[in-house]
N, C-alpha and C positions, 0 to 999 in steps of 0.2 A: 451839073458838075463841070467846072472849068478845067482848063489844061493843067493848071497848077495842082488842083485837087486830084486829077487823074494821075499826075506824076507822083504825087505823094502816096497815093494808094498803090501804085505800081512798085514804088520803093519799099513800102511796108510789106507787100506780098513777097518781094525778093528777100527781105530780111527774115520773114517767117520761113521761107523755103530754106534759107541758110541755117536757121536754127533747127529745122526738122532734120537736115542732113547731119548737123552736129550731134543731135540726139541719137540718130541711127549709128553714128560712129561710136558714141558712148556705149550703145548696146553691144557693138562688136567687141569693144575693149572689155566690157564686163563679162562677156562670154569667155574671152580668152583668160581673164583673171580667174574665173570660176574653174576653168580647166587646170590652170596652174595650181590653184589652191587644192583641188582634188588630188593632183599629183603630189603636192607637199604632204597632204594628210595621209595618202597611201604610203608614202615613203616613211612617215613618222610612225605608222601603225604596223608596219611589217619589217621583219628582219631582212636587211638587204643581202641578197645573194651576190650582187655585184655592187660596185661603188655607185651610190646615188649622187647625181650632180646637183646636190642641194644648193650649193653656192650659186651655180648658174641659174637655177630656178628662181632663187631669191633676187638675183640681179635682174632677171627678166621681169619679175613681178614688180620690182621697184621702178623699172623703166616704164611699164604699162601704167602704174599708178601716176607717175609724173606726166605721162601723155594724157591721161584722163583729167588730171588737174588742169592742164592747159586747155583742154576742150571745155571743161566746166567754166574756166575763166572767160573763154570766148562767148559761151552761151550767156553767162551773166552780163557781159558787156553788151551783147546783142539785145538781151531783154531790157536792159536799161535804156538803150537807144529806141527801142520800139515804144516803150512807155511814153517817152518824151515826144516821139513822132506822132503817136496817136493823140496825145493831148493837143499838140500843135494843129493837127488836121481837124480835130474836133472844134477847136476855136475858130478855124477858118470856115467851118460850115455853118456857124451860128448866124 
């Protein structure tokens, strides 16, 4: 394996690591969304003894969904780049 191929492999490894971190971030966002959805469900199923901050919960949920959409966009872009890079690296090794 020459220096160019090693560089390409290192770049691919970095891209995979970035994607792994993005997926971990998505897991954290999903966990937070699950908590918020449980809070919304609890609020909807019980008679409130105090005012339920439903509006604030919905605003927070929308913010989390927007953040997750951004993460998914970055993951999609990264996956597209990895595919092309793997193809290119494969052609270079023939």
